[in-house]
KOLPATOR-574387 format. One record per residue: residue number from 1; residue in one letter; x, y, z of N, C-alpha, C, CB in turn. Coordinates in steps of 0.02 Angstrom, whole numbers, plus 50000, padded with zeros to 5 digits. Glycine has a CB too. Example, Ala and Ser with C-alpha at 12.3 -4.5 7.8 and 13.67 -1.06 7.14 Angstrom:
2
ATOM,1,A,50660,49716,50390,50615,49775,50390,50660,49835,50390,50565,49776,50452
ATOM,2,S,50642,49888,50354,50684,49947,50357,50645,50002,50394,50704,49970,50286
end
This chain:
293
ATOM,1,M,50966,48887,50595,50971,48907,50525,50971,48845,50480,51035,48950,50513
ATOM,2,T,50935,48849,50426,50936,48796,50375,50948,48828,50307,50869,48756,50376
ATOM,3,M,50970,48787,50261,50979,48812,50193,50911,48822,50160,51023,48764,50151
ATOM,4,F,50906,48876,50125,50843,48896,50092,50835,48857,50027,50843,48971,50078
ATOM,5,E,50773,48835,50014,50756,48802,49951,50702,48843,49918,50733,48728,49962
ATOM,6,S,50716,48869,49858,50667,48909,49822,50614,48863,49792,50701,48951,49767
ATOM,7,P,50555,48890,49776,50503,48849,49745,50528,48814,49682,50442,48892,49728
ATOM,8,D,50507,48751,49673,50534,48713,49618,50510,48736,49550,50517,48640,49626
ATOM,9,F,50459,48780,49549,50434,48804,49485,50467,48868,49461,50360,48814,49489
ATOM,10,L,50516,48894,49499,50552,48953,49476,50593,48935,49414,50597,48981,49531
ATOM,11,P,50598,48980,49366,50642,48968,49308,50713,48955,49331,50639,49027,49259
ATOM,12,P,50751,48914,49295,50819,48897,49317,50863,48957,49329,50851,48853,49265
ATOM,13,D,50859,49009,49287,50903,49067,49297,50885,49104,49362,50898,49115,49238
ATOM,14,L,50821,49107,49378,50800,49140,49439,50819,49098,49500,50724,49152,49439
ATOM,15,R,50811,49033,49496,50833,48989,49550,50907,48997,49563,50816,48915,49534
ATOM,16,A,50946,49001,49510,51018,49008,49517,51036,49074,49551,51053,49002,49449
ATOM,17,S,51000,49128,49533,51016,49194,49560,50999,49198,49635,50978,49247,49523
ATOM,18,L,50955,49154,49659,50934,49155,49729,50969,49103,49771,50859,49146,49734
ATOM,19,A,51015,49066,49740,51050,49013,49776,51094,49042,49831,51092,48971,49728
ATOM,20,G,51106,49001,49882,51151,49022,49936,51118,49058,49993,51204,49064,49909
ATOM,21,A,51052,49064,49992,51017,49099,50046,51011,49054,50108,50947,49121,50023
ATOM,22,A,50999,49086,50164,50987,49050,50227,50914,49061,50247,51035,49074,50283
ATOM,23,R,50885,49010,50276,50817,49015,50304,50826,49020,50380,50772,48953,50284
ATOM,24,L,50803,49075,50408,50813,49090,50479,50747,49096,50515,50854,49154,50486
ATOM,25,H,50746,49078,50579,50686,49082,50619,50698,49130,50678,50664,49013,50645
ATOM,26,T,50651,49175,50689,50652,49216,50749,50587,49206,50787,50663,49292,50731
ATOM,27,T,50587,49224,50851,50528,49212,50892,50510,49275,50931,50540,49154,50940
ATOM,28,C,50446,49282,50943,50419,49337,50984,50356,49311,51017,50405,49401,50942
ATOM,29,N,50356,49310,51083,50298,49286,51121,50276,49217,51099,50240,49335,51114
ATOM,30,G,50325,49175,51085,50311,49106,51067,50292,49095,50995,50258,49081,51109
ATOM,31,S,50289,49148,50955,50270,49143,50884,50332,49147,50840,50219,49198,50865
ATOM,32,R,50337,49104,50791,50395,49100,50747,50385,49139,50683,50412,49027,50732
ATOM,33,T,50434,49180,50665,50435,49213,50600,50493,49184,50559,50442,49291,50608
ATOM,34,V,50478,49167,50497,50528,49139,50451,50556,49196,50408,50497,49083,50407
ATOM,35,W,50622,49200,50406,50657,49249,50366,50700,49214,50314,50700,49296,50410
ATOM,36,H,50711,49248,50258,50757,49224,50207,50811,49276,50199,50720,49210,50139
ATOM,37,A,50874,49253,50202,50930,49300,50205,50982,49285,50152,50962,49299,50275
ATOM,38,W,51002,49337,50117,51057,49334,50069,51111,49382,50092,51033,49351,49996
ATOM,39,G,51174,49361,50088,51229,49404,50108,51251,49390,50179,51208,49476,50102
ATOM,40,Q,51296,49433,50204,51329,49423,50269,51306,49474,50320,51405,49426,50260
ATOM,41,P,51305,49455,50385,51284,49502,50437,51325,49565,50440,51287,49468,50504
ATOM,42,S,51386,49564,50415,51429,49623,50417,51409,49676,50365,51500,49603,50406
ATOM,43,Q,51366,49657,50317,51346,49704,50264,51288,49747,50287,51327,49666,50200
ATOM,44,P,51281,49808,50259,51219,49846,50271,51159,49806,50246,51223,49916,50236
ATOM,45,A,51103,49812,50282,51046,49769,50268,50988,49808,50239,51024,49734,50331
ATOM,46,V,50953,49776,50192,50889,49802,50169,50837,49748,50185,50891,49819,50092
ATOM,47,V,50783,49769,50218,50729,49724,50237,50671,49737,50190,50707,49734,50312
ATOM,48,L,50648,49684,50156,50593,49689,50108,50531,49656,50139,50612,49655,50041
ATOM,49,L,50477,49694,50146,50415,49669,50174,50363,49661,50119,50388,49715,50230
ATOM,50,H,50335,49601,50113,50288,49586,50059,50218,49613,50073,50285,49512,50048
ATOM,51,G,50175,49606,50023,50107,49630,50028,50060,49579,50058,50083,49649,49960
ATOM,52,G,49997,49599,50066,49946,49556,50093,49936,49494,50050,49881,49594,50101
ATOM,53,S,49918,49439,50081,49909,49375,50047,49972,49356,50007,49849,49378,50000
ATOM,54,G,50030,49377,50031,50092,49364,49996,50141,49325,50038,50123,49428,49973
ATOM,55,S,50204,49327,50016,50260,49298,50052,50323,49331,50025,50263,49219,50044
ATOM,56,W,50381,49305,50044,50444,49333,50020,50446,49335,49944,50502,49292,50046
ATOM,57,T,50407,49292,49910,50411,49288,49837,50383,49349,49801,50375,49227,49814
ATOM,58,H,50350,49394,49836,50331,49458,49804,50393,49495,49780,50291,49502,49854
ATOM,59,W,50452,49478,49806,50515,49513,49790,50561,49469,49748,50550,49535,49854
ATOM,60,V,50536,49416,49719,50579,49366,49689,50624,49394,49634,50537,49310,49661
ATOM,61,R,50602,49446,49599,50642,49475,49545,50689,49531,49567,50596,49500,49491
ATOM,62,N,50688,49548,49631,50726,49607,49654,50783,49590,49702,50680,49655,49687
ATOM,63,I,50783,49529,49726,50831,49510,49778,50902,49508,49751,50813,49443,49808
ATOM,64,A,50911,49472,49696,50979,49463,49669,51014,49529,49652,50977,49419,49607
ATOM,65,P,50979,49578,49620,51013,49642,49607,51034,49678,49670,50967,49686,49567
ATOM,66,L,50994,49674,49722,51014,49707,49785,51074,49672,49816,50955,49707,49834
ATOM,67,Q,51074,49606,49815,51131,49570,49841,51194,49586,49802,51119,49494,49840
ATOM,68,A,51188,49589,49736,51246,49604,49694,51272,49674,49707,51228,49597,49620
ATOM,69,A,51228,49720,49730,51249,49788,49744,51280,49795,49813,51190,49835,49738
ATOM,70,G,51287,49739,49850,51323,49741,49913,51280,49740,49976,51364,49800,49915
ATOM,71,W,51215,49725,49969,51171,49725,50026,51161,49655,50055,51104,49754,50007
ATOM,72,R,51152,49652,50120,51123,49593,50150,51047,49601,50142,51144,49584,50226
ATOM,73,V,51015,49554,50110,50944,49559,50095,50905,49513,50142,50929,49541,50020
ATOM,74,L,50862,49542,50183,50822,49505,50231,50748,49510,50211,50832,49532,50303
ATOM,75,V,50717,49453,50199,50648,49452,50174,50607,49403,50217,50645,49433,50098
ATOM,76,P,50567,49428,50263,50526,49382,50303,50461,49363,50267,50509,49414,50370
ATOM,77,D,50435,49307,50287,50363,49294,50278,50330,49328,50338,50345,49216,50273
ATOM,78,L,50290,49379,50326,50260,49415,50382,50218,49368,50425,50217,49473,50356
ATOM,79,P,50213,49381,50489,50171,49339,50532,50101,49331,50503,50167,49368,50602
ATOM,80,G,50078,49268,50499,50013,49253,50471,50014,49237,50397,49968,49310,50483
ATOM,81,F,50073,49240,50366,50079,49229,50294,50137,49181,50281,50090,49296,50256
ATOM,82,G,50137,49151,50222,50191,49106,50203,50202,49052,50254,50255,49146,50193
ATOM,83,D,50266,49043,50273,50284,48991,50321,50287,49015,50393,50350,48961,50302
ATOM,84,S,50272,49078,50405,50274,49105,50473,50210,49088,50511,50284,49181,50472
ATOM,85,D,50217,49087,50578,50159,49074,50620,50111,49133,50619,50180,49059,50692
ATOM,86,L,50048,49120,50633,50000,49172,50647,49998,49182,50722,49928,49155,50619
ATOM,87,P,50023,49239,50747,50023,49249,50820,49953,49252,50848,50061,49313,50837
ATOM,88,S,49947,49235,50911,49883,49238,50945,49855,49309,50943,49890,49214,51018
ATOM,89,A,49791,49316,50928,49756,49380,50926,49784,49428,50874,49760,49413,50994
ATOM,90,C,49820,49402,50825,49847,49445,50771,49796,49446,50714,49917,49418,50745
ATOM,91,T,49762,49502,50705,49709,49507,50655,49722,49561,50603,49644,49521,50689
ATOM,92,D,49774,49602,50612,49787,49654,50563,49859,49679,50571,49737,49712,50570
ATOM,93,V,49875,49729,50531,49944,49751,50524,49973,49780,50589,49949,49803,50470
ATOM,94,D,49931,49807,50633,49956,49840,50693,49987,49791,50742,49901,49877,50726
ATOM,95,A,49977,49726,50733,50007,49675,50777,50077,49655,50754,49962,49614,50780
ATOM,96,L,50100,49678,50696,50162,49653,50667,50226,49687,50692,50159,49659,50594
ATOM,97,P,50226,49752,50709,50290,49784,50726,50328,49749,50781,50278,49853,50747
ATOM,98,A,50296,49724,50833,50332,49692,50888,50370,49631,50863,50283,49671,50944
ATOM,99,H,50340,49593,50818,50373,49533,50792,50431,49551,50745,50322,49489,50756
ATOM,100,L,50421,49603,50705,50475,49623,50659,50533,49654,50697,50448,49673,50608
ATOM,101,H,50519,49694,50746,50572,49723,50788,50612,49669,50823,50542,49773,50839
ATOM,102,A,50577,49623,50855,50611,49568,50890,50652,49526,50841,50561,49525,50927
ATOM,103,G,50624,49513,50783,50659,49473,50733,50723,49506,50708,50614,49459,50675
ATOM,104,L,50719,49571,50694,50778,49606,50670,50834,49606,50723,50760,49679,50650
ATOM,105,L,50816,49616,50786,50866,49615,50839,50900,49547,50842,50834,49633,50906
ATOM,106,Q,50860,49494,50835,50889,49427,50838,50934,49413,50779,50833,49375,50842
ATOM,107,L,50917,49439,50721,50957,49427,50661,51020,49470,50659,50916,49439,50599
ATOM,108,Q,51014,49532,50680,51070,49580,50676,51113,49582,50738,51043,49649,50662
ATOM,109,G,51084,49560,50794,51120,49564,50857,51097,49624,50897,51195,49566,50846
ATOM,110,A,51097,49617,50963,51071,49670,51006,51109,49735,50999,51072,49648,51078
ATOM,111,G,51174,49731,50979,51213,49792,50973,51213,49821,50903,51283,49778,50993
ATOM,112,A,51172,49794,50859,51171,49818,50790,51145,49889,50786,51128,49772,50746
ATOM,113,C,51168,49925,50736,51150,49995,50728,51100,50004,50672,51212,50038,50716
ATOM,114,G,51045,50039,50685,50993,50049,50635,51015,50090,50575,50935,50082,50666
ATOM,115,D,51072,50125,50581,51094,50164,50522,51123,50119,50468,51145,50216,50543
ATOM,116,Q,51125,50054,50481,51146,50006,50430,51087,49967,50402,51197,49959,50460
ATOM,117,V,51025,49989,50416,50965,49952,50394,50918,50000,50358,50930,49920,50455
ATOM,118,R,50889,49976,50303,50838,50013,50268,50778,49968,50257,50864,50042,50200
ATOM,119,L,50719,49995,50263,50657,49957,50255,50623,49975,50190,50609,49969,50314
ATOM,120,V,50599,49924,50154,50559,49934,50094,50496,49892,50103,50599,49914,50029
ATOM,121,G,50438,49924,50103,50376,49889,50115,50328,49895,50057,50343,49914,50178
ATOM,122,F,50304,49838,50033,50257,49837,49977,50186,49828,50003,50274,49781,49928
ATOM,123,S,50141,49874,49983,50069,49868,49997,50058,49859,50073,50039,49809,49958
ATOM,124,F,50028,49804,50094,50018,49789,50165,50084,49794,50203,49986,49720,50174
ATOM,125,G,50138,49771,50172,50203,49775,50204,50228,49846,50213,50253,49737,50163
ATOM,126,G,50204,49893,50170,50221,49963,50179,50188,49991,50242,50199,50003,50119
ATOM,127,M,50126,49972,50254,50093,49992,50316,50131,49964,50376,50020,49968,50317
ATOM,128,A,50150,49900,50372,50187,49868,50427,50252,49904,50440,50200,49795,50412
ATOM,129,A,50288,49923,50387,50352,49957,50395,50344,50025,50427,50386,49964,50327
ATOM,130,A,50293,50062,50407,50282,50128,50437,50266,50122,50511,50225,50164,50401
ATOM,131,L,50222,50076,50529,50205,50066,50599,50265,50041,50639,50146,50017,50606
ATOM,132,W,50305,49998,50608,50366,49973,50641,50412,50030,50659,50402,49923,50595
ATOM,133,L,50426,50075,50612,50473,50129,50627,50444,50182,50673,50496,50161,50562
ATOM,134,A,50378,50188,50674,50347,50233,50723,50357,50207,50793,50272,50243,50708
ATOM,135,A,50353,50141,50801,50361,50110,50868,50434,50101,50887,50325,50043,50870
ATOM,136,H,50477,50091,50837,50548,50076,50850,50591,50116,50802,50562,49999,50843
ATOM,137,P,50596,50181,50812,50630,50225,50764,50704,50210,50757,50622,50296,50784
ATOM,138,Q,50733,50175,50804,50805,50159,50801,50821,50101,50755,50830,50144,50870
ATOM,139,D,50770,50067,50728,50783,50005,50692,50808,50015,50620,50719,49965,50690
ATOM,140,A,50797,50073,50590,50818,50084,50521,50830,50157,50508,50766,50056,50471
ATOM,141,Q,50866,50171,50455,50882,50241,50438,50841,50267,50381,50955,50247,50421
ATOM,142,Q,50800,50225,50348,50764,50247,50289,50705,50201,50278,50810,50248,50227
ATOM,143,L,50650,50229,50250,50590,50191,50233,50571,50207,50162,50532,50208,50282
ATOM,144,V,50555,50154,50124,50530,50161,50056,50462,50126,50053,50580,50132,50003
ATOM,145,L,50410,50163,50036,50343,50136,50029,50330,50120,49956,50289,50186,50056
ATOM,146,V,50307,50060,49943,50294,50036,49875,50220,50016,49870,50341,49976,49856
ATOM,147,G,50181,50055,49833,50111,50038,49825,50072,50033,49891,50104,49975,49789
ATOM,148,A,50093,50070,49941,50062,50063,50007,49993,50095,50010,50107,50094,50060
ATOM,149,P,49944,50061,50039,49879,50092,50054,49882,50129,50121,49822,50039,50055
ATOM,150,G,49825,50142,50150,49823,50173,50216,49831,50248,50216,49876,50144,50258
ATOM,151,M,49821,50280,50158,49826,50353,50154,49759,50388,50156,49863,50372,50092
ATOM,152,G,49706,50350,50163,49639,50380,50166,49613,50403,50099,49640,50437,50212
ATOM,153,L,49645,50382,50045,49623,50400,49977,49593,50337,49945,49682,50429,49935
ATOM,154,T,49536,50343,49914,49504,50286,49883,49488,50302,49810,49440,50267,49921
ATOM,155,V,49472,50250,49773,49449,50258,49704,49374,50246,49702,49487,50210,49656
ATOM,156,P,49340,50277,49653,49266,50272,49651,49240,50200,49646,49239,50312,49594
ATOM,157,E,49271,50160,49603,49246,50092,49594,49283,50044,49639,49253,50071,49521
ATOM,158,R,49246,50000,49671,49276,49947,49712,49315,49899,49667,49221,49910,49752
ATOM,159,I,49374,49879,49689,49414,49831,49650,49377,49764,49651,49486,49824,49679
ATOM,160,P,49360,49737,49592,49315,49679,49588,49350,49613,49599,49280,49678,49521
ATOM,161,L,49374,49601,49660,49406,49538,49676,49353,49484,49687,49451,49545,49737
ATOM,162,K,49371,49422,49671,49325,49365,49677,49353,49314,49725,49312,49333,49608
ATOM,163,G,49308,49278,49759,49327,49223,49803,49346,49161,49763,49272,49208,49852
ATOM,164,W,49388,49119,49792,49412,49060,49756,49414,48997,49799,49481,49074,49730
ATOM,165,R,49415,49003,49865,49424,48945,49908,49368,48893,49900,49429,48967,49980
ATOM,166,H,49309,48914,49881,49253,48868,49875,49253,48828,49810,49188,48905,49881
ATOM,167,L,49296,48846,49764,49295,48815,49698,49326,48746,49700,49332,48860,49647
ATOM,168,P,49298,48698,49663,49316,48627,49672,49380,48605,49638,49261,48585,49647
ATOM,169,T,49405,48642,49589,49464,48619,49552,49516,48674,49548,49445,48595,49482
ATOM,170,S,49579,48654,49539,49632,48704,49532,49623,48745,49468,49700,48670,49532
ATOM,171,E,49594,48715,49417,49582,48752,49355,49534,48810,49366,49554,48705,49300
ATOM,172,K,49480,48796,49401,49432,48850,49415,49461,48901,49463,49367,48821,49444
ATOM,173,Q,49500,48879,49511,49533,48926,49556,49582,48970,49518,49570,48888,49612
ATOM,174,N,49619,48941,49471,49666,48981,49433,49632,49032,49389,49710,48935,49390
ATOM,175,E,49572,49017,49366,49534,49067,49328,49522,49129,49371,49467,49038,49303
ATOM,176,V,49504,49118,49433,49492,49174,49479,49557,49208,49497,49456,49149,49543
ATOM,177,H,49610,49169,49507,49675,49200,49522,49696,49246,49465,49728,49146,49533
ATOM,178,R,49686,49224,49403,49703,49268,49346,49662,49332,49347,49692,49230,49280
ATOM,179,H,49597,49324,49360,49554,49383,49364,49579,49431,49419,49481,49363,49379
ATOM,180,N,49593,49404,49478,49612,49447,49534,49680,49480,49523,49614,49406,49598
ATOM,181,L,49726,49444,49492,49791,49474,49476,49783,49533,49429,49838,49421,49445
ATOM,182,M,49740,49527,49379,49731,49582,49332,49689,49638,49363,49697,49557,49269
ATOM,183,A,49645,49622,49410,49604,49673,49441,49644,49716,49490,49545,49641,49478
ATOM,184,L,49692,49686,49525,49727,49722,49578,49802,49730,49565,49717,49688,49642
ATOM,185,M,49835,49676,49544,49908,49674,49549,49945,49697,49486,49928,49606,49566
ATOM,186,L,49919,49680,49427,49956,49691,49365,49916,49735,49317,49972,49624,49332
ATOM,187,Q,49953,49769,49274,49921,49813,49225,49914,49779,49157,49961,49876,49218
ATOM,188,H,49963,49742,49136,49965,49714,49068,49955,49638,49070,50031,49731,49033
ATOM,189,S,49913,49612,49026,49901,49540,49024,49965,49501,49010,49848,49524,48971
ATOM,190,S,50012,49532,48974,50075,49498,48960,50116,49488,49023,50115,49537,48909
ATOM,191,S,50102,49527,49075,50138,49519,49139,50113,49459,49178,50131,49583,49181
ATOM,192,L,50053,49435,49161,50025,49379,49198,50052,49314,49167,49947,49380,49196
ATOM,193,D,50115,49302,49181,50147,49241,49156,50135,49183,49204,50222,49253,49145
ATOM,194,D,50160,49125,49186,50150,49066,49228,50180,49075,49297,50179,49003,49194
ATOM,195,L,50237,49110,49300,50269,49120,49364,50226,49163,49410,50337,49153,49355
ATOM,196,A,50199,49218,49384,50156,49261,49425,50096,49222,49452,50132,49322,49385
ATOM,197,L,50066,49181,49409,50008,49142,49430,50027,49092,49485,49977,49105,49370
ATOM,198,R,50082,49057,49476,50100,49005,49524,50123,49036,49590,50156,48962,49496
ATOM,199,L,50158,49091,49588,50176,49126,49650,50114,49148,49688,50221,49186,49635
ATOM,200,H,50068,49179,49651,50007,49204,49682,49965,49148,49712,49965,49244,49632
ATOM,201,A,49956,49094,49674,49915,49038,49699,49946,49008,49762,49908,48984,49644
ATOM,202,A,50012,49001,49763,50045,48973,49822,50039,49020,49882,50118,48959,49807
ATOM,203,N,50042,49085,49869,50039,49134,49923,49970,49140,49955,50062,49201,49899
ATOM,204,V,49919,49147,49914,49852,49159,49942,49828,49098,49981,49803,49176,49886
ATOM,205,A,49852,49039,49963,49831,48979,49999,49858,48978,50070,49855,48917,49962
ATOM,206,R,49910,49018,50084,49940,49019,50151,49926,49084,50188,50015,49009,50145
ATOM,207,D,49877,49122,50166,49856,49182,50201,49809,49162,50257,49820,49233,50152
ATOM,208,R,49832,49172,50320,49793,49153,50378,49771,49213,50419,49832,49105,50422
ATOM,209,M,49771,49272,50387,49749,49332,50422,49691,49363,50382,49807,49383,50431
ATOM,210,P,49632,49334,50386,49576,49357,50344,49545,49421,50372,49524,49303,50339
ATOM,211,R,49506,49453,50329,49464,49511,50348,49505,49568,50378,49411,49489,50397
ATOM,212,R,49563,49580,50348,49602,49639,50370,49566,49702,50347,49674,49637,50341
ATOM,213,R,49567,49753,50389,49528,49813,50375,49568,49878,50374,49473,49819,50425
ATOM,214,M,49627,49879,50403,49663,49942,50412,49686,49973,50346,49721,49933,50457
ATOM,215,S,49692,49933,50293,49715,49961,50230,49666,50012,50202,49726,49906,50180
ATOM,216,S,49603,50009,50223,49554,50057,50199,49548,50119,50243,49486,50024,50193
ATOM,217,T,49592,50125,50292,49592,50183,50337,49649,50230,50318,49599,50161,50411
ATOM,218,D,49660,50281,50358,49714,50329,50346,49772,50317,50395,49689,50400,50353
ATOM,219,I,49784,50254,50412,49834,50238,50463,49904,50259,50443,49833,50163,50477
ATOM,220,V,49922,50253,50379,49989,50275,50358,49993,50351,50359,50004,50248,50287
ATOM,221,A,49941,50385,50336,49941,50458,50337,49951,50484,50408,49876,50485,50307
ATOM,222,K,49920,50451,50457,49927,50472,50526,49996,50455,50555,49873,50441,50569
ATOM,223,T,50028,50405,50526,50093,50382,50552,50151,50422,50523,50102,50308,50537
ATOM,224,L,50146,50445,50461,50202,50479,50428,50231,50537,50469,50180,50504,50361
ATOM,225,P,50190,50580,50500,50220,50635,50538,50262,50613,50597,50166,50681,50562
ATOM,226,Q,50253,50551,50620,50290,50526,50677,50359,50499,50659,50250,50472,50712
ATOM,227,L,50370,50485,50596,50431,50451,50575,50490,50499,50573,50421,50419,50507
ATOM,228,Q,50545,50477,50601,50605,50519,50606,50658,50500,50555,50633,50514,50676
ATOM,229,V,50639,50462,50504,50685,50443,50451,50658,50468,50384,50696,50365,50449
ATOM,230,P,50701,50476,50334,50676,50495,50268,50627,50443,50240,50734,50506,50219
ATOM,231,V,50573,50466,50212,50522,50423,50183,50519,50437,50108,50453,50433,50216
ATOM,232,S,50527,50386,50068,50520,50391,49996,50465,50344,49972,50586,50375,49960
ATOM,233,A,50444,50351,49909,50390,50310,49884,50402,50292,49811,50323,50347,49892
ATOM,234,I,50383,50230,49793,50385,50206,49724,50318,50174,49709,50445,50156,49713
ATOM,235,Y,50284,50199,49658,50218,50173,49639,50216,50160,49565,50162,50222,49660
ATOM,236,G,50179,50109,49545,50166,50098,49475,50118,50151,49449,50139,50029,49463
ATOM,237,E,50128,50170,49387,50086,50223,49357,50012,50205,49360,50107,50235,49285
ATOM,238,H,49996,50141,49354,49927,50119,49351,49906,50080,49413,49915,50077,49289
ATOM,239,D,49934,50096,49470,49916,50062,49532,49841,50064,49542,49953,50093,49593
ATOM,240,A,49811,50004,49548,49738,50000,49554,49710,50033,49616,49716,49928,49552
ATOM,241,L,49752,50040,49668,49728,50071,49730,49720,50146,49723,49776,50056,49786
ATOM,242,Y,49752,50176,49672,49752,50249,49667,49742,50272,49595,49818,50277,49694
ATOM,243,K,49698,50239,49558,49687,50258,49489,49666,50331,49484,49632,50213,49458
ATOM,244,G,49705,50369,49445,49690,50440,49435,49708,50485,49493,49618,50447,49420
ATOM,245,R,49737,50457,49547,49749,50497,49607,49823,50498,49628,49707,50470,49663
ATOM,246,L,49868,50474,49586,49938,50474,49606,49965,50544,49621,49980,50443,49552
ATOM,247,P,49950,50596,49581,49974,50663,49600,49949,50685,49668,49953,50714,49547
ATOM,248,E,49886,50670,49682,49858,50687,49748,49893,50647,49803,49782,50673,49749
ATOM,249,L,49907,50583,49789,49941,50541,49838,50011,50568,49851,49945,50469,49813
ATOM,250,Q,50048,50585,49799,50115,50612,49807,50114,50675,49850,50147,50626,49739
ATOM,251,A,50069,50720,49835,50065,50782,49873,50049,50768,49947,50011,50829,49843
ATOM,252,A,50004,50720,49959,49986,50704,50028,50045,50674,50066,49927,50655,50030
ATOM,253,M,50083,50631,50033,50141,50600,50066,50194,50652,50082,50170,50544,50023
ATOM,254,E,50207,50696,50034,50257,50748,50046,50235,50794,50103,50269,50789,49982
ATOM,255,R,50171,50808,50105,50144,50853,50157,50145,50820,50226,50072,50874,50139
ATOM,256,Q,50129,50756,50229,50123,50721,50293,50190,50700,50322,50078,50661,50286
ATOM,257,S,50240,50689,50279,50304,50662,50303,50346,50716,50337,50343,50632,50246
ATOM,258,A,50371,50698,50395,50415,50745,50431,50483,50750,50396,50425,50722,50503
ATOM,259,H,50503,50697,50362,50568,50696,50328,50557,50664,50259,50623,50658,50369
ATOM,260,W,50537,50704,50211,50521,50676,50146,50584,50663,50106,50476,50723,50107
ATOM,261,G,50584,50608,50067,50640,50591,50025,50624,50601,49951,50659,50519,50037
ATOM,262,Q,50605,50548,49916,50593,50551,49844,50528,50516,49826,50652,50519,49806
ATOM,263,W,50501,50536,49769,50443,50503,49739,50464,50477,49670,50382,50551,49734
ATOM,264,H,50445,50416,49655,50458,50387,49589,50395,50352,49563,50518,50338,49591
ATOM,265,T,50374,50371,49504,50320,50336,49469,50351,50292,49415,50269,50386,49438
ATOM,266,V,50335,50227,49417,50361,50181,49366,50311,50176,49310,50376,50110,49397
ATOM,267,A,50329,50200,49252,50284,50204,49195,50259,50134,49174,50318,50238,49136
ATOM,268,G,50194,50131,49159,50165,50071,49130,50151,50015,49178,50208,50047,49078
ATOM,269,A,50168,50022,49241,50162,49966,49289,50100,49974,49332,50224,49961,49332
ATOM,270,G,50078,49917,49358,50023,49915,49404,50046,49913,49477,49979,49856,49390
ATOM,271,H,50003,49885,49519,50016,49884,49592,50078,49844,49610,49955,49856,49629
ATOM,272,W,50085,49784,49582,50143,49741,49597,50201,49764,49553,50126,49665,49584
ATOM,273,V,50221,49825,49564,50268,49859,49519,50336,49826,49518,50275,49931,49540
ATOM,274,Q,50359,49800,49575,50426,49771,49577,50430,49704,49541,50447,49761,49649
ATOM,275,Y,50373,49674,49525,50372,49614,49483,50360,49632,49410,50318,49565,49508
ATOM,276,E,50309,49673,49399,50289,49688,49330,50342,49729,49293,50223,49726,49330
ATOM,277,A,50375,49773,49327,50427,49815,49296,50490,49812,49340,50402,49889,49288
ATOM,278,A,50517,49752,49347,50570,49741,49396,50631,49785,49383,50591,49668,49395
ATOM,279,Q,50653,49789,49321,50713,49827,49306,50704,49902,49320,50734,49817,49234
ATOM,280,A,50647,49929,49299,50633,50000,49312,50625,50013,49386,50570,50022,49274
ATOM,281,F,50594,49967,49421,50587,49974,49494,50656,49974,49527,50544,49917,49523
ATOM,282,D,50699,49927,49507,50765,49924,49537,50805,49989,49525,50804,49864,49508
ATOM,283,V,50796,50018,49466,50830,50081,49452,50803,50136,49499,50820,50102,49379
ATOM,284,A,50737,50138,49508,50708,50188,49553,50733,50179,49624,50631,50185,49551
ATOM,285,L,50735,50116,49647,50759,50103,49714,50833,50121,49720,50749,50029,49733
ATOM,286,G,50870,50111,49667,50939,50132,49666,50948,50207,49676,50972,50111,49602
ATOM,287,F,50904,50246,49645,50906,50318,49655,50892,50336,49728,50855,50353,49609
ATOM,288,V,50843,50302,49757,50826,50317,49827,50885,50300,49873,50764,50277,49849
ATOM,289,F,50916,50242,49860,50972,50219,49902,51039,50249,49881,50976,50143,49899
ATOM,290,N,51039,50285,49825,51101,50313,49798,51152,50258,49782,51131,50363,49848
ATOM,291,I,51127,50206,49747,51171,50152,49725,51160,50141,49650,51157,50087,49766
ATOM,292,K,51207,50107,49620,51202,50088,49550,51206,50012,49545,51257,50121,49507
ATOM,293,Y,51164,49984,49502,51165,49911,49493,51212,49893,49436,51094,49885,49479
end
């Protein structure tokens, strides 16, 4: 275990709210996963899984409120992203559950009880969380999907993302990062602040799992009937993955889930809902968890 150091470009108030975390390493088949932990092992735990081309910083605005509400907050860099290793032959989300299961056991202890753990997965991390609980149903008592793909529902127009790695300067790369953030992640230009840009630029540079394909399939829809825990969902009103289709998505999730929980639409927000509308997202998550901030 080492002491966690947050990115130096975080605003001082945000850096202060994240102080005191531990940086923990777990291993599975020789591959290291890096976790960031707030709180004590004796507390009930919430595990936050970030989205594709992301890291723990996808949750940077949500960690402190959860910790203040009494949770141990565990946020890994998923294998292949951030500071975690890319496991051998790991090319998509279906390779992650074994590493997450092994990591949670190492962090919580072999005798830990899953009824003290809840999973919240954003986008790609939502797919990972669903597959994790299908393979290891004892690991958590609840699942919350946030902007998760994998439901077999598409929008007519392809999201117009642009490549950036070939560009010669950081200025030109940042132009593309701004475009991509507005095309996929955020709804309002005012949400694309310097912090969002710097977090995104740092995250995509450490994405070592290219050409992922399962997000365009119905893998989550096929997995939901297998889950033995309550499943809830929180989506931004303007999520780019489901433009005009949120009512259809909600109906499909309720129909496919063996144990349906709650649905929450966060008004005015895009795909990266927990960043763009952090306070409203936290309130919605509080309703799901039956807690008050």
